[in-house]
MIDREN-226165 format. One record per residue (C-alpha): residue in three letters; x, y, z. Coordinates in Angstrom, 3 decimals. Each point is the difference from the previous one (the first is absolute). Example, Ala and Ser with C-alpha at 12.3 -4.5 7.8 and 13.67 -1.06 7.14 Angstrom:
REM residues 2
   rest         c1         c2         c3
    Ala     12.300     -4.500      7.800
    Ser      1.370      3.440     -0.660
//
This chain:
REM residues 618
   rest         c1         c2         c3
    Met   -195.825     51.968     53.199
    Tyr     -0.530     -2.037      3.144
    Thr     -3.199     -1.844      0.882
    Pro     -1.377      0.481      3.562
    Leu     -0.809     -3.210      1.838
    Glu     -3.592      0.449      1.201
    Asn     -1.262     -1.377      3.307
    Ala      3.424     -1.287      0.981
    Pro      1.391      2.077      2.882
    Gln      3.390     -0.934      1.386
    Gly     -0.177     -3.093      2.169
    Ser     -3.259     -1.298     -1.499
    Ala     -0.424     -3.451     -1.565
    Ala     -0.439      1.570     -3.461
    Trp      3.196      1.960      0.502
    Leu      1.929     -3.130      1.015
    Ala     -1.380     -1.895     -3.005
    Ala      1.055      2.807     -2.358
    Arg      3.492      0.093      1.505
    Ser      0.474     -3.716     -0.678
    Lys     -0.583      0.602     -3.732
    His      2.061      3.174     -0.356
    Phe      3.514      1.227      0.633
    Cys     -0.359      2.430      2.894
    Ala      1.928      3.147      0.915
    Ser      0.872     -1.326      3.466
    Glu      1.508     -3.102     -1.663
    Ala      2.217      1.876     -2.453
    Ala      3.084     -0.059      2.215
    Ala     -0.369     -3.743      0.653
    Ala     -0.443     -0.693     -3.738
    Leu      3.391      1.604     -0.586
    Gly      1.600     -1.722      2.987
    Leu      0.331      3.294      1.895
    Ser     -2.674     -0.376      2.685
    Lys      0.859      0.420      3.660
    Tyr     -2.618     -2.539      1.069
    Thr     -0.715     -2.581     -2.754
    Thr      2.302     -2.001     -2.232
    Arg     -0.588     -0.258     -3.712
    Asp     -0.302     -3.791      0.228
    Glu     -2.731      0.360      2.622
    Leu     -1.932      2.499     -2.163
    Leu      0.235     -2.404     -2.959
    Arg     -1.410     -2.767      2.152
    Gln     -2.842      2.190      1.226
    Lys     -0.958      1.153     -3.510
    Ala      0.226     -3.505     -1.409
    Thr     -1.960     -1.764      2.729
    Gly     -2.191      2.768      1.401
    Leu      1.190     -0.957      3.476
    Thr      1.050      2.908      2.154
    Glu      1.541      0.171      3.423
    Glu     -2.465      0.457      2.795
    Val      0.318      3.331      1.759
    Ser      1.174     -0.469      3.566
    Pro     -1.522      2.049      2.819
    Ala      3.235      1.943      0.364
    Lys      0.079      0.875     -3.680
    Gln     -3.686      0.900      0.060
    Arg      0.661      2.459      2.803
    Ile      2.616      1.669     -2.189
    Phe     -2.484      0.184     -2.895
    Asp     -2.652      1.487      2.265
    Ala      2.430      2.632      1.255
    Gly      0.858      0.894     -3.585
    His     -3.660      0.361     -0.979
    Glu     -0.665      2.183      2.998
    Ala      2.982      2.241     -0.770
    Glu     -1.126      0.203     -3.628
    Ala     -3.481      1.206      0.991
    Leu      1.451      2.651      2.311
    Ala      2.600      1.109     -2.566
    Arg     -2.496      0.398     -2.855
    Pro     -1.088      3.606      0.816
    Ile      3.633      0.881      0.705
    Ala      1.047     -1.307     -3.424
    Glu     -2.900      1.807     -1.671
    Gly      1.194      3.206      1.630
    Ile      3.524     -0.569     -1.303
    Ala     -1.212     -0.763     -3.533
    Gly     -2.812      2.550     -0.038
    Thr     -2.499     -2.517     -1.353
    Glu     -2.341     -2.731      1.183
    Phe      1.045     -3.659     -0.189
    Phe     -2.367     -2.938     -0.566
    Pro      0.930     -3.666      0.648
    Val     -0.216     -1.984     -3.265
    Val      0.804     -3.555     -1.106
    Ala      0.807     -0.016     -3.738
    Thr      1.225     -2.404     -2.662
    Arg      1.775      0.577     -3.296
    Glu      1.635     -2.191     -2.641
    Val      3.470      1.119     -1.088
    Asp      1.921     -1.974     -2.639
    Gly     -2.205     -2.998      0.705
    Leu      0.594      0.225      3.762
    Pro     -3.124      0.023      2.234
    Leu      0.871      2.674      2.557
    Leu     -1.898      1.071      3.123
    Ala      0.602      2.845      2.435
    Ser     -1.760      0.868      3.246
    Phe      0.345      3.752      0.465
    Asp     -0.146      1.585      3.432
    Gly     -1.141      3.032     -1.926
    Ile     -0.380      1.428     -3.499
    Asp     -1.314      3.428     -0.945
    Leu     -3.000      0.697     -2.238
    Leu      2.195      0.891     -2.993
    Asp      1.991     -3.256      0.280
    Asp      3.132      2.117     -0.040
    Leu      1.202     -0.600      3.562
    Ile      0.094     -3.082      2.239
    Trp      0.765     -0.407      3.688
    Glu      1.706     -2.895      1.786
    Asn      0.525     -0.113      3.768
    Lys      2.202     -2.263      2.138
    Leu      0.089     -0.351      3.760
    Leu      2.753      2.136      1.479
    Asn      3.264     -1.722      0.895
    Gln      3.531      1.281      0.425
    Ser      1.452     -1.642     -3.111
    Leu     -2.735      1.308     -2.276
    Leu      0.241      3.451      1.553
    Gln      3.697      0.160     -0.891
    Gln     -0.777     -0.989     -3.596
    Val     -2.702      2.665     -0.333
    Gln      2.264      2.673      1.469
    Ala      2.765     -1.024     -2.421
    Ser     -2.487     -0.134     -2.936
    Asp      1.342     -3.443     -0.812
    Leu     -2.481     -2.858      0.399
    Glu      1.023     -3.636     -0.071
    Pro     -1.113     -2.085     -3.020
    His     -2.509     -1.703      2.319
    Tyr     -1.928      3.302      0.050
    Trp      0.697      1.714     -3.322
    Leu     -0.934     -3.133     -1.968
    Gln     -3.470      0.179      1.562
    Leu     -0.271      3.680     -0.933
    Glu      1.141     -0.680     -3.569
    His     -2.628     -2.723     -0.273
    Gln     -2.737      2.299      1.298
    Leu      0.992      2.837     -2.344
    Leu      0.018     -2.444     -2.911
    Val     -3.503     -1.275      0.775
    Ser     -1.524      3.407      0.747
    Gly      1.751      2.036     -2.673
    Ala      0.601      2.711      2.611
    Ser      2.938      2.351     -0.404
    Arg      1.294     -0.180      3.586
    Ala     -0.550     -1.497      3.436
    Leu     -0.066      1.385      3.525
    Phe      1.714     -2.528      2.271
    Thr     -0.339      0.464      3.764
    Thr      1.170     -1.866      3.044
    Ser     -2.246      0.904      2.918
    Asp     -1.139     -0.954      3.479
    Gly     -3.255      1.904     -0.568
    Thr      1.125      3.306      1.497
    Pro      0.994      3.171     -1.845
    Gly      3.423      0.001      1.633
    Gly      0.463     -3.664     -0.740
    Thr     -0.887      0.269     -3.701
    His      2.932      0.333     -2.408
    Pro     -0.671      0.522     -3.744
    Leu      2.042     -0.826     -3.106
    Trp     -1.016      0.854     -3.558
    Tyr      0.824     -2.698     -2.526
    Glu     -0.064      0.047     -3.822
    Ser      0.441     -3.012     -2.261
    Lys      3.440     -0.615     -1.478
    Pro      0.149     -1.602     -3.477
    Glu      2.753     -2.460      0.908
    Arg     -1.851     -1.101      3.152
    Arg     -3.276     -0.450     -1.865
    Ala      1.810     -2.075     -2.632
    Gln      1.542     -2.088      2.779
    Leu     -3.423     -0.530      1.571
    Ile     -1.633     -1.132     -3.259
    Ala      2.915     -2.272     -0.881
    Gly     -0.127     -1.462      3.516
    Trp     -3.689     -0.823     -0.276
    Lys      0.521     -1.506     -3.465
    Gln      2.739     -2.250      1.344
    Phe     -2.195     -0.906      2.956
    Ala     -2.861     -0.884     -2.357
    Ala      2.330     -2.229     -2.039
    Asp      1.274     -1.758      3.131
    Leu     -3.556     -0.372      1.292
    Ala     -1.070     -1.683     -3.256
    Ala      2.892     -2.462      0.343
    Trp     -0.425     -0.526      3.738
    Val     -0.139     -3.570      1.289
    Pro     -0.593     -0.923      3.615
    Pro      3.266     -0.693      1.775
    Glu      0.423     -2.936      2.286
    Ala     -1.939      0.394      3.204
    Ala      1.972      2.240      2.300
    Pro      1.093     -1.918      3.104
    Ala     -0.656      1.178      3.498
    Pro      2.606      2.297      1.499
    Val      3.163     -2.002      0.362
    Val      0.931     -0.944      3.549
    Ala      2.738     -2.457      0.908
    Ser     -1.270     -3.425      0.944
    Pro      0.347     -0.865      3.697
    Met      3.443     -1.337      0.710
    Glu      0.116     -3.085      2.196
    Thr      1.846      0.541      3.233
    Leu      3.137     -2.035      0.467
    Pro      0.618     -1.310      3.505
    Ala      2.350      1.944      2.157
    Val      3.519     -1.395      0.088
    Ser      0.572     -1.837      3.269
    Leu      3.479     -0.634      1.328
    Arg      0.979     -0.806      3.590
    Val      2.824     -1.793      1.671
    Asp     -0.940     -3.207      1.873
    Gly      2.603     -0.370      2.696
    Gln      3.501      0.487     -1.234
    Ile      0.056     -1.976     -3.297
    Ala     -3.527     -0.604     -1.338
    Ile     -1.595      2.437     -2.398
    Val     -3.740     -0.053     -0.340
    Ser     -1.472      1.845     -3.050
    Asn     -2.688     -0.137     -2.680
    Leu      2.418      0.859     -2.793
    Pro     -0.672     -3.101     -2.179
    Ala     -3.760      0.563      0.037
    Tyr      0.517      3.741     -0.439
    Gly      2.199     -0.600     -3.044
    Ala     -2.580     -2.234     -1.660
    Leu     -2.701      2.613      0.473
    Leu      2.305      2.736     -1.296
    Arg      0.738     -1.933     -3.184
    Glu     -3.704     -0.611     -0.625
    Phe     -0.625      3.716      0.476
    Val      2.719      0.904     -2.525
    Glu     -1.390     -2.434     -2.616
    Arg     -3.415      1.651      0.169
    Ile      1.356      3.432     -0.896
    Pro     -0.834      0.828     -3.737
    Ala      3.103     -0.682     -2.057
    Glu     -0.963      2.441     -2.834
    Pro     -2.697      2.414      1.152
    Ser     -2.004      1.602     -2.849
    Thr     -3.200      1.278      1.574
    Asp     -0.548      2.649      2.610
    Gln     -1.077     -2.744      2.456
    Glu      3.181     -2.012     -0.528
    Phe      2.140      3.119      0.315
    Ala     -1.694      0.844      3.296
    Asp      0.399     -3.580      1.309
    Thr      3.666     -0.122     -0.961
    Glu      0.785      3.345      1.594
    Ala     -1.765     -1.056      3.233
    Ala      1.908     -3.305      0.032
    Cys      3.286      1.858     -0.404
    Lys     -0.857      2.138      3.015
    Arg     -0.789     -3.160      1.979
    Leu      3.310     -1.567     -1.003
    Lys      1.819      3.085      1.240
    Arg     -1.598     -0.507      3.402
    Val      1.072     -3.667     -0.101
    Glu      3.580      1.096     -0.543
    Asp     -0.190      2.324      2.950
    Glu     -1.637     -2.664      2.220
    Leu      2.600     -2.635     -0.858
    Glu      2.822      2.363      0.705
    Ser     -1.550      0.982      3.329
    Ala     -0.605     -3.644      1.008
    Glu      3.534     -0.902     -0.909
    Glu      1.410      2.709      2.167
    His     -2.273     -1.049      2.858
    Ala      1.087     -3.654     -0.270
    Leu      3.653      0.885     -0.221
    Ala     -0.258      1.781      3.265
    Gln     -0.992     -3.327      1.734
    Phe      2.733     -2.405     -1.076
    Ser      3.364     -0.115     -1.650
    Asp     -0.197     -3.002     -2.368
    Val     -2.342      1.282     -2.651
    Asn      1.322     -1.282     -3.357
    Val     -3.159     -1.931     -0.873
    Val     -2.250      2.819      1.018
    Arg      2.041      2.565     -1.858
    Gln     -0.023     -2.044     -3.195
    Leu     -3.747     -0.394      0.080
    Met     -0.505      3.651      0.841
    Lys      2.274      1.057     -2.841
    Glu     -1.690     -2.280     -2.500
    Tyr     -3.517      1.149      0.826
    Arg      0.975      3.627      0.133
    Glu      1.693     -0.254     -3.391
    Leu     -3.061     -1.719     -1.455
    Ala     -2.233      2.799      1.175
    Arg      2.396      2.675     -1.193
    Thr      0.720     -1.349     -3.493
    Thr     -3.650     -0.756     -0.634
    Arg     -0.988      3.474      1.049
    Leu      2.638      1.727     -2.135
    Gln     -0.797     -2.150     -3.037
    Arg     -3.711      0.677      0.212
    Glu      0.485      3.720      0.596
    Lys      2.204      0.240     -3.068
    Leu     -2.432     -2.094     -2.017
    Val     -2.888      2.224      1.008
    Ser      1.940      3.088     -1.055
    Leu      1.012     -1.523     -3.354
    Lys     -3.472     -1.275     -0.725
    Lys     -1.538      3.372      0.756
    Asp      2.506      1.678     -2.294
    Gln     -0.846     -2.517     -2.715
    Ile     -3.723      0.631      0.292
    Arg      0.551      3.759      0.061
    Gly      2.117     -0.309     -3.161
    Glu     -2.640     -2.090     -1.758
    Ile     -2.739      2.480      0.834
    Val      2.115      2.946     -1.169
    Ala      0.988     -1.861     -3.186
    Gly     -3.678     -0.653     -0.690
    Gly     -0.717      3.723      0.229
    Ile      2.896      0.844     -2.337
    Thr     -1.181     -2.566     -2.569
    Ala     -3.607      1.219      0.146
    Leu      1.102      3.612     -0.547
    Arg      2.247     -0.994     -2.913
    Glu     -2.890     -1.850     -1.651
    His     -2.293      2.984      0.506
    Ile      2.497      2.358     -1.685
    Ala      0.496     -2.485     -2.847
    Gly     -3.761     -0.032     -0.560
    Leu     -0.069      3.804     -0.126
    Asn      2.878      0.022     -2.488
    Ala     -1.816     -2.483     -2.233
    Ala     -2.798      2.546     -0.502
    Met      2.445      2.695     -1.216
    Pro      1.556      0.572     -3.437
    Ala      3.424     -0.471      1.626
    Pro      1.208     -1.138      3.442
    Tyr     -0.088      3.482      1.518
    Met     -0.741     -1.054      3.607
    Pro      2.810      0.780      2.473
    Gln      0.801     -2.136      3.003
    Val     -2.317      0.998      2.820
    Pro      1.815     -0.132      3.361
    Ala     -1.574     -2.133      2.711
    Asp      1.529     -0.343      3.465
    Phe     -1.245     -3.463      0.945
    Ala      2.905     -0.515      2.381
    Gly     -0.853      3.193      1.836
    Ala     -3.687     -0.907      0.089
    Ile      0.593     -3.210      1.972
    Lys      2.283      1.514      2.606
    Gly     -1.346     -0.626      3.470
    Lys     -2.468     -2.621     -1.262
    Arg      0.339     -3.312      1.856
    Thr     -2.860     -2.190     -1.148
    Val     -0.460     -1.505     -3.452
    Asp     -3.397      1.666     -0.388
    Ser      1.365      3.431      0.856
    Leu      2.873     -0.513     -2.451
    Arg     -2.364     -0.886     -2.837
    Ser     -2.313      2.886      0.804
    Ala      2.865      2.500      0.016
    Val      1.329     -1.257     -3.338
    Asn     -3.493      0.080     -1.526
    Asp     -0.450      3.603      1.107
    Glu      3.322      1.045     -1.506
    Leu     -0.788     -1.951     -3.177
    Ala     -3.344      1.776     -0.334
    Arg      1.677      3.378      0.504
    Ala      2.593     -0.757     -2.704
    Lys     -2.650     -1.317     -2.410
    Ile     -2.038      3.159      0.455
    Glu      3.053      2.144     -0.666
    Ala      0.823     -2.083     -3.082
    Ser     -3.568      0.355     -1.295
    Asn      0.202      3.773      0.492
    Ile      3.239      0.107     -1.973
    Ala     -1.558     -2.157     -2.734
    Ala     -2.991      2.332     -0.268
    Arg      2.344      2.989     -0.330
    Ile      2.040     -1.808     -2.659
    His     -3.112     -0.825     -2.063
    Ala     -1.126      3.631      0.176
    Asn      3.470      1.239     -1.000
    Val      0.194     -2.473     -2.895
    Lys     -3.261      1.423     -1.358
    Thr      1.382      3.525      0.451
    Leu      3.149     -0.877     -1.942
    Glu     -2.002     -1.655     -2.774
    Ala     -2.261      3.044     -0.258
    Ser      3.044      2.293     -0.244
    Gly      1.203     -1.791     -3.139
    Leu      3.597      0.147      1.216
    Val      2.489     -2.819     -0.465
    Val      1.922     -0.064      3.278
    Pro      3.014     -2.244      0.631
    Asp     -0.349      0.479      3.768
    Ala     -3.617     -1.163      0.260
    Ala      0.861     -2.408      2.828
    Thr      1.037      2.981      2.123
    Leu     -2.733      2.398     -1.076
    Val     -2.903     -2.342      0.754
    Leu      1.033     -0.039      3.680
    Lys     -0.290      3.786      0.313
    Ala     -2.858      1.763      1.726
    Pro     -2.592      1.163     -2.572
    Asp      0.819      3.685      0.543
    Asp      3.734     -0.651     -0.339
    Leu     -0.583     -1.995     -3.190
    Ala     -2.088      2.802     -1.463
    Ala      2.796      2.454      0.829
    Ile      2.486     -2.245     -1.841
    Ile     -2.206     -0.640     -3.037
    Ala     -0.802      3.680     -0.676
    Pro      3.566      1.126     -0.892
    Arg      0.654     -3.247     -1.853
    Lys     -3.077      0.512     -2.150
    Ala      1.106      3.569     -0.673
    Ala      3.468     -1.229     -0.964
    Glu     -1.496     -2.710     -2.211
    Gln     -2.247      2.558     -1.678
    Gln      3.029      2.196     -0.684
    Arg      1.865     -3.006     -1.380
    Leu     -2.902     -0.878     -2.305
    Glu     -0.266      3.591     -1.186
    Ala      3.750      0.084     -0.632
    Glu     -0.275     -3.286     -1.895
    Arg     -2.862      1.331     -2.108
    Glu      1.997      3.165     -0.694
    Arg      3.006     -2.099     -1.013
    Ile     -2.152     -2.068     -2.362
    Arg     -1.536      3.182     -1.417
    Gln      3.440      1.475     -0.621
    Glu      1.182     -3.236     -1.610
    Glu     -3.059     -0.029     -2.269
    Ala      0.626      3.624     -0.913
    Ala      3.661     -0.731     -0.683
    Arg     -0.905     -3.009     -2.135
    Ala     -2.539      2.045     -1.945
    Asp      2.636      2.693     -0.488
    Arg      2.508     -2.589     -1.234
    Glu     -2.542     -1.452     -2.388
    Ala     -0.833      3.465     -1.314
    Arg      3.669      0.752     -0.482
    Ala      0.558     -3.334     -1.690
    Lys     -2.923      0.673     -2.345
    Leu      1.359      3.448     -0.776
    Glu      3.460     -1.405     -0.656
    Ala     -1.525     -2.656     -2.255
    Glu     -1.831      2.668     -1.953
    Gln      3.185      2.042     -0.255
    Gln      1.899     -3.098     -1.097
    Ala     -2.608     -0.646     -2.680
    Val      0.570      3.519     -1.258
    Leu      3.741     -0.600     -0.045
    Ile     -0.491     -3.236     -1.947
    Val     -2.038      1.772     -2.660
    Glu      2.620      2.738     -0.440
    Pro      2.323     -2.134     -2.150
    Lys     -2.752     -0.254     -2.662
    Ser      0.137      3.734     -0.600
    Thr      3.730     -0.169     -0.084
    Met     -0.166     -2.840     -2.468
    Ala     -2.473      1.915     -2.189
    Glu      2.321      2.956     -0.058
    Glu      2.928     -2.171     -0.824
    Cys     -2.009     -1.681     -2.754
    Ala     -0.432      3.369     -1.632
    Arg      3.709      0.420     -0.322
    Pro      1.580     -0.718     -3.301
    Ala      0.926     -3.586     -0.541
    Glu      3.622      0.914     -0.435
    Asn      0.151      1.217      3.575
    Ala     -0.951     -3.420      1.236
    Ala      2.374     -1.662     -2.412
    Asn      2.938      1.029      2.105
    Val     -1.456     -1.545      3.218
    Pro      1.214     -3.524      0.912
    Leu     -2.671     -2.618     -0.390
    Ile     -1.277     -2.434      2.653
    Arg      1.793     -3.273     -0.251
    Gly     -2.434     -2.851     -0.407
    Glu     -0.896     -2.940     -2.156
    Val     -2.282      0.345     -2.962
    Gly     -3.659     -0.527      0.714
    Val      0.273      0.117      3.839
    Val     -3.210      1.326      1.665
    Asn      0.344      1.197      3.613
    Ala     -3.097      1.170      1.901
    Gly     -1.779      0.888     -3.203
    Leu      2.897      2.056     -1.401
    Arg      1.362     -1.301     -3.272
    Ile      3.746      0.315     -0.184
    Ala      1.391     -0.287     -3.507
    Ser      3.610     -0.566     -0.825
    Pro      1.564      3.266     -1.078
    Pro      0.211      0.512     -3.749
    Ala      2.976      1.559     -1.669
    Pro      0.172      3.751      0.672
    Ala     -0.111      0.866     -3.753
    Ala     -3.284     -1.773     -0.782
    Arg     -2.105     -0.126      3.177
    Thr     -3.547     -1.303     -0.605
    Ser     -1.249     -0.565      3.529
    Tyr     -3.641      0.932      0.549
    Cys     -2.128      0.210      3.134
    Cys     -2.883     -1.946     -1.557
    Glu     -1.696     -0.846     -3.304
    Lys     -1.596      3.424     -0.203
    Gly      3.311      1.621      0.709
    Glu      1.566     -2.017     -2.784
    Gln     -2.700      1.134     -2.421
    Gln      0.621      3.598      1.003
    Gly      3.728     -0.454     -0.428
    Leu      0.811      0.807      3.582
    Val      3.466     -1.034      1.012
    Asp      1.197      0.144      3.598
    Lys     -3.201      1.795      0.938
    Ala     -3.332     -0.729      1.621
    Cys     -3.210      0.386     -2.023
    Asp     -2.901      2.034      1.301
    Asp     -2.162     -3.062      0.874
    Cys      2.688     -2.171      1.613
    Ala      1.897      0.169      3.259
    Glu      2.706     -2.287     -1.354
    Val      3.235      1.304     -1.355
    Ser      2.259     -1.385     -2.581
    Ala      2.987     -1.971      1.054
    Gly      2.225      2.756     -1.203
    Tyr     -1.844      2.579      2.154
    Gln      0.120     -2.180      3.076
    Ala      3.659     -0.556     -0.481
    Ala      0.464      3.704     -0.358
    Met     -2.019      0.711      3.145
    Phe      1.123     -2.623      2.495
    Ala      3.288     -1.500     -1.141
    Pro      2.719      0.441      2.631
    Lys      2.550      2.681     -0.614
    Val      3.686     -0.585      0.022
    Arg      1.201      0.271      3.626
    Thr      3.471      0.448      1.370
    Ser     -0.895      0.184      3.708
    Val      0.170     -2.949      2.425
    Pro     -3.326     -1.954      0.107
    Thr     -1.543     -0.181      3.523
    Leu     -3.752     -0.479     -0.567
    Arg     -1.196     -3.411      1.186
    Ile     -3.162     -1.794     -1.088
    Gly     -1.130     -0.028      3.670
    Thr      0.226      3.794      0.066
    Ile     -2.008      0.221     -3.219
    Lys     -2.704     -2.260      1.465
    Glu     -0.083      2.027      3.214
    Arg     -0.436      3.256     -1.910
    Leu     -2.747     -1.578     -2.091
    Gln     -1.776     -0.945      3.236
    His      1.183     -3.612     -0.231
    Met     -1.193     -0.588     -3.589
    Ser      1.407     -3.255     -1.327
    Val      3.058      0.816     -2.150
    Thr      2.705     -2.430     -1.103
    Ala      3.200      0.310     -2.002
    Glu     -1.753     -1.769     -2.912
    Asp     -2.802      2.594      0.104
    Leu      2.548      2.808     -0.221
    Arg      1.866     -1.803     -2.753
    Ala     -3.241     -0.241     -1.995
    Leu     -0.372      3.755      0.386
    Gly      3.505      0.470     -1.343
    Phe      1.869      0.538      3.262
    Glu      2.941     -2.335      0.336
    Pro      1.930     -0.164      3.274
    Ala      2.788      2.556      0.002
    Gly      1.927     -1.927      2.648
    Arg     -0.259     -2.646      2.716
    Glu      0.651     -0.279      3.681
    Arg      0.582     -3.703      0.452
    Ala     -3.112     -1.484     -1.706
    Ala     -2.175      3.092      0.356
    Pro     -0.384      2.118     -3.180
    Leu      0.609      3.745      0.301
    Tyr     -1.456      2.884     -2.057
    His      0.737      3.671     -0.319
    Glu     -1.897      2.234      2.386
    Asp     -0.797      2.424     -2.807
    Asp     -1.897     -2.723     -1.906
    Phe     -2.727     -0.296      2.642
    Pro     -2.294      2.679     -1.570
    Ala      0.345     -1.723     -3.416
    Ile     -0.811     -3.346      1.566
    Cys     -3.151      1.462      1.539
    Glu     -1.068      1.500     -3.354
    Ala      0.624     -3.268     -1.784
    Ile     -2.128     -1.892      2.496
    Ala     -2.743      2.653     -0.298
    Ala      0.092     -0.235     -3.790
    Gln     -0.407     -3.745      0.212
    Ala     -3.037      0.445      2.254
    Leu     -1.603      2.463     -2.415
    Ala      0.681     -2.274     -2.930
    Ala     -1.608     -2.887      1.824
    Lys     -3.032      2.161      0.698
    Ala     -0.290      0.959     -3.664
    Gln      0.275     -3.611     -1.095
    Phe     -2.726     -0.986      2.474
    Leu     -2.321      2.696     -1.328
    Arg      0.597     -1.125     -3.583
    Asp     -0.653     -3.611      0.884
    Leu     -3.156      1.030      1.855
    Ala     -1.181      1.969     -3.058
    Val      0.612     -2.977     -2.251
    Val     -2.042     -2.260      2.287
    Ala     -2.818      2.536      0.155
    Ala     -0.050      0.308     -3.817
//
């Protein structure tokens, strides 16, 4: 909310004092280098020193006419707006900027302001086209910012109803941002302002001394009377006093004036020569002198004119280069405050700004104005980038084209982020669904593996029943079954393998209890072991006539990569039935017997472990 400035009507001492401490609406255009009447450098000087230009009588008459037209136009404007306007001087701080606005009128609700300008043809055309110059709309933006009003009634009037032309104006976000950035840049430049060298008086060429007129006349028929020798000496002294390398506006002016004087000397010498030639015929001496002096004047003039042109171009280039360097440093400083060098190159037409400028001061002022404009634009871009960086961070997106996105307008960036966030959400949901399906598949595999393991355990136990049944068979049935080949006393995985006794008197027992019970080639009720004769009967390979094709690798693969070697199979009684190179081969039909033999070994090992555990416990 703004603060009214009490007891400080426009034009009063209190009002002038307040203006010196604030950034005023009428100064906004000058602060951005866009004023029609005041340069930015001059406004900096005024704010820094407090010294203002005295109002001339002519300018005061214009001010008085404007105030008179404003008073007459007030009821007309109130009729157009349908409300009453009150003149107010108000201040407000925005982003640390001390702002002041002098309102021609503001309504009671602080929702509408009025600004009037004296009628002129140019302003009338702008109002009719609804397109005000920056000189005017910057003032309106400043007033709307200070007042908080929603819109402004701008009129250009001569105080009569027919001579009052209205235009409604509403603040534009990009213009308000430009205004604030312009004042911030002005405040920074004001803080760093140092007094320049005292400005010299308006440059005027120094008075050029007048060379004597060339005098030539014929004395009789042969004598020539002239002042050429003295004239030549004076001419040479004049040439030596011309600045050899002008660098200031004064020297440039003096050199250009001297060149003009030398051109007149050339013309005078040529005219005098022609006049003398008309009086006599023998003129070699005169012609030589005339030619020499004329050439001196001409070459000196041309050299100095060219030097002036080159020197001016050099100074213009140095001033422009200074502006380019200052802008580059400003952009580098803005980049340093960003997470990455996002700042683009801000265009600045320094060359165009100095067109038509002839003095060094006007060149510097033009470049400074263009530099300020470019800095303000760069600061606006930097502010937009910082806001967009925060927007991207808040979105949580990882964007590879961040350098492009941060330069977008906020609305455009929001329009880009929305579908990307939706796409990212879909991707995350798809990823979660994929993980869920993988977890479900893994759980299903584990369940199947567990079920297969349980089924395998059942299959491993099955041989025990088969062995029990076989044990119940008469011993003579097993007597006809080939025995396992093995050495006496060999123990493999807890299964004792005895050498086969003679078929007529077999005394192989499963254990001590089985021996006491007289069991031969059978398993006792309390033991999972079998006698050597029973094992031989159960698992010994049969006589095969087919071609062996079963490899150990195939056996291991079928046993889910259980470690099996040829020695292991040999210990179980399975000798290779053939070879392919060095690889042993077995009959395909023996695979079930191999599995049962391995299972029997596992069960025997289990039984032995339980017996050992019982012994330890006892």
